[in-house]
N, CA, C, O and the ligand as a Tripos MOL2 file, in Angstrom:
@<TRIPOS>MOLECULE
protein
  293   291    74     0     0
PROTEIN
NO_CHARGES

@<TRIPOS>ATOM
      1 N          32.8440    7.3280   85.4470 N.3       1 MET1
      2 CA         32.8360    6.3180   86.4230 C.3       1 MET1
      3 C          32.3530    4.9770   85.7350 C.2       1 MET1
      4 O          31.1970    5.0380   85.3160 O.2       1 MET1
      5 N          32.9770    3.8460   85.5480 N.am      2 PRO2
      6 CA         32.4400    2.7730   84.8520 C.3       2 PRO2
      7 C          31.2230    2.0490   85.7970 C.2       2 PRO2
      8 O          31.0550    2.0790   87.0160 O.2       2 PRO2
      9 N          30.4630    1.4010   84.7370 N.am      3 ILE3
     10 CA         29.4520    0.6330   85.4570 C.3       3 ILE3
     11 C          29.8380   -0.7940   85.3980 C.2       3 ILE3
     12 O          30.2530   -1.1670   84.3010 O.2       3 ILE3
     13 N          29.7850   -1.7240   86.4060 N.am      4 TYR4
     14 CA         30.0690   -2.9070   86.3650 C.3       4 TYR4
     15 C          28.7030   -3.6580   86.8740 C.2       4 TYR4
     16 O          27.8280   -3.2260   87.6240 O.2       4 TYR4
     17 N          28.8120   -4.9230   86.2190 N.am      5 GLU5
     18 CA         27.7250   -6.0560   86.4400 C.3       5 GLU5
     19 C          28.4140   -7.0260   87.5040 C.2       5 GLU5
     20 O          29.5980   -7.3530   87.5770 O.2       5 GLU5
     21 N          27.2160   -7.4330   88.3980 N.am      6 TYR6
     22 CA         27.6530   -8.4900   89.1970 C.3       6 TYR6
     23 C          26.6920   -9.5600   89.1240 C.2       6 TYR6
     24 O          25.5090   -9.2390   89.2390 O.2       6 TYR6
     25 N          26.9800  -10.7580   88.9560 N.am      7 ALA7
     26 CA         26.0790  -11.7800   88.7070 C.3       7 ALA7
     27 C          25.9510  -12.5900   90.0890 C.2       7 ALA7
     28 O          26.9680  -13.0300   90.6250 O.2       7 ALA7
     29 N          24.6550  -12.7810   90.6660 N.am      8 CYS8
     30 CA         24.5070  -13.3980   91.7970 C.3       8 CYS8
     31 C          24.3040  -14.7900   91.7940 C.2       8 CYS8
     32 O          23.4840  -15.3580   91.0720 O.2       8 CYS8
     33 N          25.1110  -15.3850   92.6690 N.am      9 ASP9
     34 CA         25.0310  -16.9390   92.6950 C.3       9 ASP9
     35 C          23.6820  -17.5770   93.4370 C.2       9 ASP9
     36 O          23.3380  -18.7480   93.2780 O.2       9 ASP9
     37 N          23.0100  -16.6660   94.2310 N.am     10 ASP10
     38 CA         21.8720  -17.3520   94.8180 C.3      10 ASP10
     39 C          20.6970  -16.9430   93.9980 C.2      10 ASP10
     40 O          19.7530  -17.7290   94.0840 O.2      10 ASP10
     41 N          20.5210  -15.9400   93.2460 N.am     11 CYS11
     42 CA         19.0740  -15.8730   92.4490 C.3      11 CYS11
     43 C          19.4330  -15.7400   91.0870 C.2      11 CYS11
     44 O          18.5100  -15.7670   90.2730 O.2      11 CYS11
     45 N          20.7080  -15.5890   90.6390 N.am     12 THR12
     46 CA         21.0730  -15.4330   89.2820 C.3      12 THR12
     47 C          20.8230  -14.3840   88.6240 C.2      12 THR12
     48 O          20.9880  -14.3820   87.4040 O.2      12 THR12
     49 N          20.3540  -13.2290   89.3260 N.am     13 GLU13
     50 CA         20.0580  -12.0040   88.8400 C.3      13 GLU13
     51 C          21.3700  -11.1500   88.6610 C.2      13 GLU13
     52 O          22.3620  -11.5350   89.2800 O.2      13 GLU13
     53 N          21.4560  -10.1460   87.9550 N.am     14 THR14
     54 CA         22.5790   -9.2700   88.0450 C.3      14 THR14
     55 C          22.2100   -7.9390   88.4840 C.2      14 THR14
     56 O          21.1380   -7.4010   88.2070 O.2      14 THR14
     57 N          23.1800   -7.4040   89.2100 N.am     15 THR15
     58 CA         23.1450   -6.1280   89.8550 C.3      15 THR15
     59 C          24.1670   -5.1900   89.1350 C.2      15 THR15
     60 O          25.3400   -5.5630   89.1080 O.2      15 THR15
     61 N          23.8420   -4.0730   88.5820 N.am     16 GLU16
     62 CA         24.5560   -3.0170   88.2040 C.3      16 GLU16
     63 C          24.9550   -2.0360   89.1450 C.2      16 GLU16
     64 O          24.1550   -1.5530   89.9460 O.2      16 GLU16
     65 N          26.2470   -1.6900   89.0860 N.am     17 ALA17
     66 CA         26.8350   -0.6330   90.0660 C.3      17 ALA17
     67 C          27.6930    0.3790   89.4570 C.2      17 ALA17
     68 O          28.6170   -0.0010   88.7380 O.2      17 ALA17
     69 N          27.5160    1.4880   89.6400 N.am     18 ARG18
     70 CA         28.4810    2.5190   89.1610 C.3      18 ARG18
     71 C          29.5740    2.7840   90.2180 C.2      18 ARG18
     72 O          29.3260    3.4030   91.2530 O.2      18 ARG18
     73 N          30.8980    2.2490   89.8900 N.am     19 ARG19
     74 CA         31.7000    2.3020   91.1730 C.3      19 ARG19
     75 C          33.2040    2.7100   90.6440 C.2      19 ARG19
     76 O          33.5350    2.3230   89.5230 O.2      19 ARG19
     77 N          33.9580    3.3530   91.3000 N.am     20 PRO20
     78 CA         35.2500    3.6080   90.9520 C.3      20 PRO20
     79 C          36.0760    2.2170   90.4720 C.2      20 PRO20
     80 O          35.6740    1.1410   90.9150 O.2      20 PRO20
     81 N          37.1670    2.2480   89.6130 N.am     21 MET21
     82 CA         37.6340    1.2100   89.3300 C.3      21 MET21
     83 C          38.3280    0.4860   90.3850 C.2      21 MET21
     84 O          38.4050   -0.7430   90.4040 O.2      21 MET21
     85 N          38.8390    1.2650   91.2710 N.am     22 ALA22
     86 CA         39.4190    0.6370   92.4120 C.3      22 ALA22
     87 C          38.7070   -0.3240   93.2830 C.2      22 ALA22
     88 O          39.2490   -1.2560   93.8770 O.2      22 ALA22
     89 N          37.3590   -0.0020   93.3140 N.am     23 ASP23
     90 CA         36.3360   -0.9700   93.8730 C.3      23 ASP23
     91 C          35.6550   -1.8830   93.1830 C.2      23 ASP23
     92 O          34.6560   -2.4700   93.5980 O.2      23 ASP23
     93 N          36.2580   -2.0510   91.9440 N.am     24 ALA24
     94 CA         35.4530   -3.0330   91.0310 C.3      24 ALA24
     95 C          35.1240   -4.4010   91.5410 C.2      24 ALA24
     96 O          34.0330   -4.9460   91.3700 O.2      24 ALA24
     97 N          36.3300   -5.0160   92.2980 N.am     25 ASP25
     98 CA         36.3990   -6.2820   92.7830 C.3      25 ASP25
     99 C          36.0870   -6.4170   94.1790 C.2      25 ASP25
    100 O          36.4570   -7.4340   94.7650 O.2      25 ASP25
    101 N          35.4180   -5.4710   94.8160 N.am     26 LYS26
    102 CA         35.0110   -5.4070   96.1610 C.3      26 LYS26
    103 C          33.7320   -6.1150   96.1790 C.2      26 LYS26
    104 O          32.9460   -6.0570   95.2330 O.2      26 LYS26
    105 N          33.5360   -6.7210   97.1460 N.am     27 PRO27
    106 CA         31.9980   -7.4670   97.3490 C.3      27 PRO27
    107 C          30.7600   -6.5110   97.1900 C.2      27 PRO27
    108 O          30.9980   -5.4080   97.6820 O.2      27 PRO27
    109 N          29.6760   -6.6090   96.7160 N.am     28 ILE28
    110 CA         28.5360   -6.1050   96.6730 C.3      28 ILE28
    111 C          27.5060   -6.9540   97.0800 C.2      28 ILE28
    112 O          27.5740   -8.1750   96.9340 O.2      28 ILE28
    113 N          26.4270   -6.2960   97.6500 N.am     29 ALA29
    114 CA         25.1830   -7.0850   97.9740 C.3      29 ALA29
    115 C          24.1250   -7.1230   96.6330 C.2      29 ALA29
    116 O          24.0700   -6.2270   95.7920 O.2      29 ALA29
    117 N          23.4180   -8.1850   96.6270 N.am     30 CYS30
    118 CA         22.7630   -8.3740   95.3350 C.3      30 CYS30
    119 C          21.4710   -7.5140   95.5790 C.2      30 CYS30
    120 O          20.9130   -7.6230   96.6710 O.2      30 CYS30
    121 N          20.9790   -6.6930   94.6580 N.am     31 GLU31
    122 CA         19.9000   -5.6600   94.8180 C.3      31 GLU31
    123 C          18.7620   -6.4730   94.7260 C.2      31 GLU31
    124 O          17.6790   -5.9380   94.9620 O.2      31 GLU31
    125 N          18.7970   -7.7770   94.4000 N.am     32 HIS32
    126 CA         17.4240   -8.4370   94.3900 C.3      32 HIS32
    127 C          17.2160   -9.4620   95.5780 C.2      32 HIS32
    128 O          16.0670   -9.6790   95.9610 O.2      32 HIS32
    129 N          18.1300  -10.0050   96.0870 N.am     33 CYS33
    130 CA         17.8760  -10.9210   97.0370 C.3      33 CYS33
    131 C          18.8150  -10.5220   98.3730 C.2      33 CYS33
    132 O          18.7480  -11.1810   99.4110 O.2      33 CYS33
    133 N          19.6100   -9.4780   98.2330 N.am     34 HIS34
    134 CA         20.4110   -8.9270   99.2430 C.3      34 HIS34
    135 C          21.7860   -9.9300   99.6550 C.2      34 HIS34
    136 O          22.5170   -9.6510  100.6060 O.2      34 HIS34
    137 N          21.9670  -10.9760   98.8850 N.am     35 SER35
    138 CA         22.7870  -11.9280   99.1690 C.3      35 SER35
    139 C          24.4380  -11.2620   98.7030 C.2      35 SER35
    140 O          24.6210  -10.4270   97.8180 O.2      35 SER35
    141 N          25.3400  -11.7980   99.4350 N.am     36 THR36
    142 CA         26.6010  -11.1520   98.9680 C.3      36 THR36
    143 C          27.3940  -12.0330   98.2550 C.2      36 THR36
    144 O          28.5760  -11.7760   98.0250 O.2      36 THR36
    145 N          26.8080  -13.1310   97.8520 N.am     37 HIS37
    146 CA         27.3960  -14.1250   96.9090 C.3      37 HIS37
    147 C          27.4700  -13.7990   95.4690 C.2      37 HIS37
    148 O          27.1940  -14.6160   94.5910 O.2      37 HIS37
    149 N          27.8180  -12.6840   95.2670 N.am     38 THR38
    150 CA         27.9540  -11.9730   93.9610 C.3      38 THR38
    151 C          29.4670  -11.9880   93.3080 C.2      38 THR38
    152 O          30.5000  -11.8780   93.9680 O.2      38 THR38
    153 N          29.3960  -12.1310   91.9940 N.am     39 ARG39
    154 CA         30.7540  -12.1960   91.4660 C.3      39 ARG39
    155 C          30.6630  -11.0720   90.1150 C.2      39 ARG39
    156 O          29.6630  -10.8340   89.4370 O.2      39 ARG39
    157 N          31.8030  -10.5810   89.9970 N.am     40 ARG40
    158 CA         31.7860   -9.4270   88.8500 C.3      40 ARG40
    159 C          31.6110  -10.1100   87.6150 C.2      40 ARG40
    160 O          32.2660  -11.1230   87.3710 O.2      40 ARG40
    161 N          30.7150   -9.6020   86.7490 N.am     41 ALA41
    162 CA         30.4630  -10.1900   85.2880 C.3      41 ALA41
    163 C          31.2470   -9.1550   84.4830 C.2      41 ALA41
    164 O          31.5970   -8.0250   84.8210 O.2      41 ALA41
    165 N          31.4500   -9.8550   83.2620 N.am     42 LEU42
    166 CA         32.0750   -8.9490   82.1260 C.3      42 LEU42
    167 C          30.9070   -8.1710   81.6250 C.2      42 LEU42
    168 O          29.7430   -8.5680   81.6700 O.2      42 LEU42
    169 N          31.3110   -7.0340   81.1460 N.am     43 SER43
    170 CA         30.2360   -6.0920   80.6330 C.3      43 SER43
    171 C          29.3810   -6.7970   79.3150 C.2      43 SER43
    172 O          29.9600   -7.4460   78.4440 O.2      43 SER43
    173 N          28.2150   -6.6020   79.3250 N.am     44 THR44
    174 CA         27.3040   -7.1290   78.4690 C.3      44 THR44
    175 C          27.6270   -6.4540   76.9910 C.2      44 THR44
    176 O          27.2300   -6.9610   75.9420 O.2      44 THR44
    177 N          28.3460   -5.3310   77.0550 N.am     45 PHE45
    178 CA         28.6200   -4.7240   75.8310 C.3      45 PHE45
    179 C          29.8160   -5.4750   75.0640 C.2      45 PHE45
    180 O          29.8800   -5.5020   73.8350 O.2      45 PHE45
    181 N          30.7000   -6.0450   75.8610 N.am     46 LEU46
    182 CA         31.5680   -6.7850   75.3150 C.3      46 LEU46
    183 C          31.3630   -8.1970   75.0600 C.2      46 LEU46
    184 O          32.0190   -8.8140   74.2200 O.2      46 LEU46
    185 N          30.4600   -8.7090   75.7780 N.am     47 THR47
    186 CA         30.2450  -10.1930   75.6320 C.3      47 THR47
    187 C          28.9710  -10.5610   75.5930 C.2      47 THR47
    188 O          28.5170  -10.9940   76.6520 O.2      47 THR47
    189 N          28.0790  -10.4990   74.4330 N.am     48 PRO48
    190 CA         26.8070  -10.7340   74.5030 C.3      48 PRO48
    191 C          26.5940  -12.2290   75.0690 C.2      48 PRO48
    192 O          27.4920  -13.0680   75.0000 O.2      48 PRO48
    193 N          25.4040  -12.4770   75.6010 N.am     49 ALA49
    194 CA         25.1760  -13.9760   76.2180 C.3      49 ALA49
    195 C          25.0320  -14.9090   75.2440 C.2      49 ALA49
    196 O          25.0760  -16.0910   75.5840 O.2      49 ALA49
    197 N          24.8470  -14.5840   73.9340 N.am     50 SER50
    198 CA         24.6040  -15.5150   72.8720 C.3      50 SER50
    199 C          26.0300  -15.9990   72.2930 C.2      50 SER50
    200 O          26.0890  -17.0000   71.5790 O.2      50 SER50
    201 N          27.0270  -15.3500   72.5850 N.am     51 SER51
    202 CA         28.4520  -15.7540   72.1040 C.3      51 SER51
    203 C          29.4710  -15.8010   73.1290 C.2      51 SER51
    204 O          30.2370  -14.8690   73.3760 O.2      51 SER51
    205 N          29.4510  -17.0840   73.8020 N.am     52 ARG52
    206 CA         30.1860  -17.3540   74.8900 C.3      52 ARG52
    207 C          31.6830  -17.8910   74.1660 C.2      52 ARG52
    208 O          31.7850  -18.0580   72.9500 O.2      52 ARG52
    209 N          32.6670  -18.0970   75.0190 N.am     53 SER53
    210 CA         33.8860  -18.5220   74.3760 C.3      53 SER53
    211 C          33.8770  -19.8340   73.7770 C.2      53 SER53
    212 O          34.9440  -20.2960   73.3700 O.2      53 SER53
    213 N          32.6270  -20.6020   73.6550 N.am     54 ASP54
    214 CA         32.8780  -21.9350   72.9870 C.3      54 ASP54
    215 C          32.8930  -21.7020   71.5880 C.2      54 ASP54
    216 O          33.1080  -22.6360   70.8150 O.2      54 ASP54
    217 N          32.6600  -20.4010   71.1340 N.am     55 SER55
    218 CA         32.7160  -20.2550   69.5790 C.3      55 SER55
    219 C          34.0630  -19.7560   69.1910 C.2      55 SER55
    220 O          34.5890  -18.8810   69.8770 O.2      55 SER55
    221 N          34.7040  -20.2790   68.0700 N.am     56 PRO56
    222 CA         35.9000  -20.0900   67.8650 C.3      56 PRO56
    223 C          35.9990  -18.5120   67.1320 C.2      56 PRO56
    224 O          35.0600  -18.0210   66.5060 O.2      56 PRO56
    225 N          37.0370  -17.9810   67.2980 N.am     57 PRO57
    226 CA         37.2560  -16.4840   66.7430 C.3      57 PRO57
    227 C          36.9460  -16.5110   65.1950 C.2      57 PRO57
    228 O          37.2880  -17.4210   64.4400 O.2      57 PRO57
    229 N          36.3670  -15.5730   64.8980 N.am     58 SER58
    230 CA         35.8810  -15.4740   63.1620 C.3      58 SER58
    231 C          37.1790  -14.7510   62.5710 C.2      58 SER58
    232 O          38.0120  -14.1020   63.2030 O.2      58 SER58
    233 N          37.1500  -14.9730   61.4540 N.am     59 GLY59
    234 CA         38.2050  -14.3650   60.5260 C.3      59 GLY59
    235 C          39.5590  -14.9570   60.5690 C.2      59 GLY59
    236 O          39.8520  -15.6300   61.5570 O.2      59 GLY59
    237 N          40.3710  -14.7990   59.6760 N.am     60 PRO60
    238 CA         41.7350  -15.1850   59.4950 C.3      60 PRO60
    239 C          42.7940  -14.7190   60.3110 C.2      60 PRO60
    240 O          42.5840  -13.6770   60.9320 O.2      60 PRO60
    241 N          43.9230  -15.2980   60.4390 N.am     61 GLY61
    242 CA         45.0390  -14.8330   61.2460 C.3      61 GLY61
    243 C          44.8240  -15.0970   62.6660 C.2      61 GLY61
    244 O          44.3060  -16.1180   63.1190 O.2      61 GLY61
    245 N          45.3230  -13.9580   63.4310 N.am     62 CYS62
    246 CA         45.4750  -14.0650   64.7870 C.3      62 CYS62
    247 C          44.2550  -14.0000   65.9200 C.2      62 CYS62
    248 O          44.3520  -13.9300   67.1450 O.2      62 CYS62
    249 N          43.0870  -14.0470   65.0820 N.am     63 GLY63
    250 CA         41.8930  -13.8610   65.9140 C.3      63 GLY63
    251 C          41.7550  -12.6120   66.7690 C.2      63 GLY63
    252 O          41.1120  -12.6500   67.8190 O.2      63 GLY63
    253 N          42.3620  -11.4770   66.3250 N.am     64 CYS64
    254 CA         42.0280  -10.2960   66.9090 C.3      64 CYS64
    255 C          40.7510   -9.7200   66.4240 C.2      64 CYS64
    256 O          40.4610   -8.6540   66.9660 O.2      64 CYS64
    257 N          39.9550  -10.1390   65.5790 N.am     65 GLY65
    258 CA         38.7630   -9.7590   64.9980 C.3      65 GLY65
    259 C          38.8970   -8.8380   63.9850 C.2      65 GLY65
    260 O          37.8410   -8.4400   63.4940 O.2      65 GLY65
    261 N          40.0050   -8.3660   63.5130 N.am     66 ASN66
    262 CA         40.2030   -7.3090   62.4120 C.3      66 ASN66
    263 C          40.1160   -8.2250   61.1780 C.2      66 ASN66
    264 O          40.9300   -9.1250   60.9730 O.2      66 ASN66
    265 N          38.9170   -7.8970   60.2430 N.am     67 PRO67
    266 CA         38.7460   -8.8290   59.0750 C.3      67 PRO67
    267 C          39.7230   -8.3560   57.9320 C.2      67 PRO67
    268 O          39.8080   -9.0500   56.9190 O.2      67 PRO67
    269 N          40.3900   -7.3180   58.0420 N.am     68 HIS68
    270 CA         41.0810   -6.6310   56.8720 C.3      68 HIS68
    271 C          42.6540   -7.1120   56.9770 C.2      68 HIS68
    272 O          43.4500   -6.6030   56.1880 O.2      68 HIS68
    273 N          43.0410   -7.9220   57.7790 N.am     69 GLY69
    274 CA         44.3310   -8.1980   57.8930 C.3      69 GLY69
    275 C          45.1070   -8.4450   59.1230 C.2      69 GLY69
    276 O          44.4500   -8.3860   60.1630 O.2      69 GLY69
    277 N          46.4940   -8.7350   59.2390 N.am     70 PRO70
    278 CA         47.0610   -8.8290   60.4290 C.3      70 PRO70
    279 C          46.7770   -7.7860   61.2790 C.2      70 PRO70
    280 O          46.2780   -6.7710   60.7930 O.2      70 PRO70
    281 N          47.0100   -7.8490   62.4940 N.am     71 CYS71
    282 CA         46.8690   -6.8070   63.4580 C.3      71 CYS71
    283 C          48.1170   -6.0870   63.7980 C.2      71 CYS71
    284 O          48.1440   -4.9520   64.2740 O.2      71 CYS71
    285 N          49.1910   -6.8500   63.5120 N.am     72 GLY72
    286 CA         50.5670   -6.4860   63.8410 C.3      72 GLY72
    287 C          51.1060   -6.9150   65.0120 C.2      72 GLY72
    288 O          52.2070   -6.5340   65.4100 O.2      72 GLY72
    289 N          50.2640   -7.8420   65.7130 N.am     73 MET73
    290 CA         50.8950   -8.4110   66.9700 C.3      73 MET73
    291 C          51.7240   -9.5730   66.5530 C.2      73 MET73
    292 O          52.3500  -10.2190   67.3940 O.2      73 MET73
    293 ZN         20.5130  -12.2560   94.4770 Zn       74 ZN74
@<TRIPOS>BOND
     1     1     2 1
     2     2     3 1
     3     3     4 2
     4     3     5 am
     5     5     6 1
     6     6     7 1
     7     7     8 2
     8     7     9 am
     9     9    10 1
    10    10    11 1
    11    11    12 2
    12    11    13 am
    13    13    14 1
    14    14    15 1
    15    15    16 2
    16    15    17 am
    17    17    18 1
    18    18    19 1
    19    19    20 2
    20    19    21 am
    21    21    22 1
    22    22    23 1
    23    23    24 2
    24    23    25 am
    25    25    26 1
    26    26    27 1
    27    27    28 2
    28    27    29 am
    29    29    30 1
    30    30    31 1
    31    31    32 2
    32    31    33 am
    33    33    34 1
    34    34    35 1
    35    35    36 2
    36    35    37 am
    37    37    38 1
    38    38    39 1
    39    39    40 2
    40    39    41 am
    41    41    42 1
    42    42    43 1
    43    43    44 2
    44    43    45 am
    45    45    46 1
    46    46    47 1
    47    47    48 2
    48    47    49 am
    49    49    50 1
    50    50    51 1
    51    51    52 2
    52    51    53 am
    53    53    54 1
    54    54    55 1
    55    55    56 2
    56    55    57 am
    57    57    58 1
    58    58    59 1
    59    59    60 2
    60    59    61 am
    61    61    62 1
    62    62    63 1
    63    63    64 2
    64    63    65 am
    65    65    66 1
    66    66    67 1
    67    67    68 2
    68    67    69 am
    69    69    70 1
    70    70    71 1
    71    71    72 2
    72    71    73 am
    73    73    74 1
    74    74    75 1
    75    75    76 2
    76    75    77 am
    77    77    78 1
    78    78    79 1
    79    79    80 2
    80    79    81 am
    81    81    82 1
    82    82    83 1
    83    83    84 2
    84    83    85 am
    85    85    86 1
    86    86    87 1
    87    87    88 2
    88    87    89 am
    89    89    90 1
    90    90    91 1
    91    91    92 2
    92    91    93 am
    93    93    94 1
    94    94    95 1
    95    95    96 2
    96    95    97 am
    97    97    98 1
    98    98    99 1
    99    99   100 2
   100    99   101 am
   101   101   102 1
   102   102   103 1
   103   103   104 2
   104   103   105 am
   105   105   106 1
   106   106   107 1
   107   107   108 2
   108   107   109 am
   109   109   110 1
   110   110   111 1
   111   111   112 2
   112   111   113 am
   113   113   114 1
   114   114   115 1
   115   115   116 2
   116   115   117 am
   117   117   118 1
   118   118   119 1
   119   119   120 2
   120   119   121 am
   121   121   122 1
   122   122   123 1
   123   123   124 2
   124   123   125 am
   125   125   126 1
   126   126   127 1
   127   127   128 2
   128   127   129 am
   129   129   130 1
   130   130   131 1
   131   131   132 2
   132   131   133 am
   133   133   134 1
   134   134   135 1
   135   135   136 2
   136   135   137 am
   137   137   138 1
   138   138   139 1
   139   139   140 2
   140   139   141 am
   141   141   142 1
   142   142   143 1
   143   143   144 2
   144   143   145 am
   145   145   146 1
   146   146   147 1
   147   147   148 2
   148   147   149 am
   149   149   150 1
   150   150   151 1
   151   151   152 2
   152   151   153 am
   153   153   154 1
   154   154   155 1
   155   155   156 2
   156   155   157 am
   157   157   158 1
   158   158   159 1
   159   159   160 2
   160   159   161 am
   161   161   162 1
   162   162   163 1
   163   163   164 2
   164   163   165 am
   165   165   166 1
   166   166   167 1
   167   167   168 2
   168   167   169 am
   169   169   170 1
   170   170   171 1
   171   171   172 2
   172   171   173 am
   173   173   174 1
   174   174   175 1
   175   175   176 2
   176   175   177 am
   177   177   178 1
   178   178   179 1
   179   179   180 2
   180   179   181 am
   181   181   182 1
   182   182   183 1
   183   183   184 2
   184   183   185 am
   185   185   186 1
   186   186   187 1
   187   187   188 2
   188   187   189 am
   189   189   190 1
   190   190   191 1
   191   191   192 2
   192   191   193 am
   193   193   194 1
   194   194   195 1
   195   195   196 2
   196   195   197 am
   197   197   198 1
   198   198   199 1
   199   199   200 2
   200   199   201 am
   201   201   202 1
   202   202   203 1
   203   203   204 2
   204   203   205 am
   205   205   206 1
   206   206   207 1
   207   207   208 2
   208   207   209 am
   209   209   210 1
   210   210   211 1
   211   211   212 2
   212   211   213 am
   213   213   214 1
   214   214   215 1
   215   215   216 2
   216   215   217 am
   217   217   218 1
   218   218   219 1
   219   219   220 2
   220   219   221 am
   221   221   222 1
   222   222   223 1
   223   223   224 2
   224   223   225 am
   225   225   226 1
   226   226   227 1
   227   227   228 2
   228   227   229 am
   229   229   230 1
   230   230   231 1
   231   231   232 2
   232   231   233 am
   233   233   234 1
   234   234   235 1
   235   235   236 2
   236   235   237 am
   237   237   238 1
   238   238   239 1
   239   239   240 2
   240   239   241 am
   241   241   242 1
   242   242   243 1
   243   243   244 2
   244   243   245 am
   245   245   246 1
   246   246   247 1
   247   247   248 2
   248   247   249 am
   249   249   250 1
   250   250   251 1
   251   251   252 2
   252   251   253 am
   253   253   254 1
   254   254   255 1
   255   255   256 2
   256   255   257 am
   257   257   258 1
   258   258   259 1
   259   259   260 2
   260   259   261 am
   261   261   262 1
   262   262   263 1
   263   263   264 2
   264   263   265 am
   265   265   266 1
   266   266   267 1
   267   267   268 2
   268   267   269 am
   269   269   270 1
   270   270   271 1
   271   271   272 2
   272   271   273 am
   273   273   274 1
   274   274   275 1
   275   275   276 2
   276   275   277 am
   277   277   278 1
   278   278   279 1
   279   279   280 2
   280   279   281 am
   281   281   282 1
   282   282   283 1
   283   283   284 2
   284   283   285 am
   285   285   286 1
   286   286   287 1
   287   287   288 2
   288   287   289 am
   289   289   290 1
   290   290   291 1
   291   291   292 2
@<TRIPOS>SUBSTRUCTURE
     1 MET1         2 RESIDUE 1 A MET
     2 PRO2         6 RESIDUE 1 A PRO
     3 ILE3        10 RESIDUE 1 A ILE
     4 TYR4        14 RESIDUE 1 A TYR
     5 GLU5        18 RESIDUE 1 A GLU
     6 TYR6        22 RESIDUE 1 A TYR
     7 ALA7        26 RESIDUE 1 A ALA
     8 CYS8        30 RESIDUE 1 A CYS
     9 ASP9        34 RESIDUE 1 A ASP
    10 ASP10       38 RESIDUE 1 A ASP
    11 CYS11       42 RESIDUE 1 A CYS
    12 THR12       46 RESIDUE 1 A THR
    13 GLU13       50 RESIDUE 1 A GLU
    14 THR14       54 RESIDUE 1 A THR
    15 THR15       58 RESIDUE 1 A THR
    16 GLU16       62 RESIDUE 1 A GLU
    17 ALA17       66 RESIDUE 1 A ALA
    18 ARG18       70 RESIDUE 1 A ARG
    19 ARG19       74 RESIDUE 1 A ARG
    20 PRO20       78 RESIDUE 1 A PRO
    21 MET21       82 RESIDUE 1 A MET
    22 ALA22       86 RESIDUE 1 A ALA
    23 ASP23       90 RESIDUE 1 A ASP
    24 ALA24       94 RESIDUE 1 A ALA
    25 ASP25       98 RESIDUE 1 A ASP
    26 LYS26      102 RESIDUE 1 A LYS
    27 PRO27      106 RESIDUE 1 A PRO
    28 ILE28      110 RESIDUE 1 A ILE
    29 ALA29      114 RESIDUE 1 A ALA
    30 CYS30      118 RESIDUE 1 A CYS
    31 GLU31      122 RESIDUE 1 A GLU
    32 HIS32      126 RESIDUE 1 A HIS
    33 CYS33      130 RESIDUE 1 A CYS
    34 HIS34      134 RESIDUE 1 A HIS
    35 SER35      138 RESIDUE 1 A SER
    36 THR36      142 RESIDUE 1 A THR
    37 HIS37      146 RESIDUE 1 A HIS
    38 THR38      150 RESIDUE 1 A THR
    39 ARG39      154 RESIDUE 1 A ARG
    40 ARG40      158 RESIDUE 1 A ARG
    41 ALA41      162 RESIDUE 1 A ALA
    42 LEU42      166 RESIDUE 1 A LEU
    43 SER43      170 RESIDUE 1 A SER
    44 THR44      174 RESIDUE 1 A THR
    45 PHE45      178 RESIDUE 1 A PHE
    46 LEU46      182 RESIDUE 1 A LEU
    47 THR47      186 RESIDUE 1 A THR
    48 PRO48      190 RESIDUE 1 A PRO
    49 ALA49      194 RESIDUE 1 A ALA
    50 SER50      198 RESIDUE 1 A SER
    51 SER51      202 RESIDUE 1 A SER
    52 ARG52      206 RESIDUE 1 A ARG
    53 SER53      210 RESIDUE 1 A SER
    54 ASP54      214 RESIDUE 1 A ASP
    55 SER55      218 RESIDUE 1 A SER
    56 PRO56      222 RESIDUE 1 A PRO
    57 PRO57      226 RESIDUE 1 A PRO
    58 SER58      230 RESIDUE 1 A SER
    59 GLY59      234 RESIDUE 1 A GLY
    60 PRO60      238 RESIDUE 1 A PRO
    61 GLY61      242 RESIDUE 1 A GLY
    62 CYS62      246 RESIDUE 1 A CYS
    63 GLY63      250 RESIDUE 1 A GLY
    64 CYS64      254 RESIDUE 1 A CYS
    65 GLY65      258 RESIDUE 1 A GLY
    66 ASN66      262 RESIDUE 1 A ASN
    67 PRO67      266 RESIDUE 1 A PRO
    68 HIS68      270 RESIDUE 1 A HIS
    69 GLY69      274 RESIDUE 1 A GLY
    70 PRO70      278 RESIDUE 1 A PRO
    71 CYS71      282 RESIDUE 1 A CYS
    72 GLY72      286 RESIDUE 1 A GLY
    73 MET73      290 RESIDUE 1 A MET
    74 ZN74       293 GROUP 0 **** ****
């Protein structure tokens, strides 16, 4: 079962929850302030906080991240 992160709009803390994929977008209470103003955040494994979308994709070509050539898309 995947672990999802939820960012709290009230206290800006994140809450992690292990949930079925079917429940991923359902509301969850913040475990820090118990607010329900939470939004599902992307996994930190895929999007480190230091590299947001304002940095251009590295490498040539289609931007798929494969440095060794075209990805075939
Ligand atoms: Zn909170």
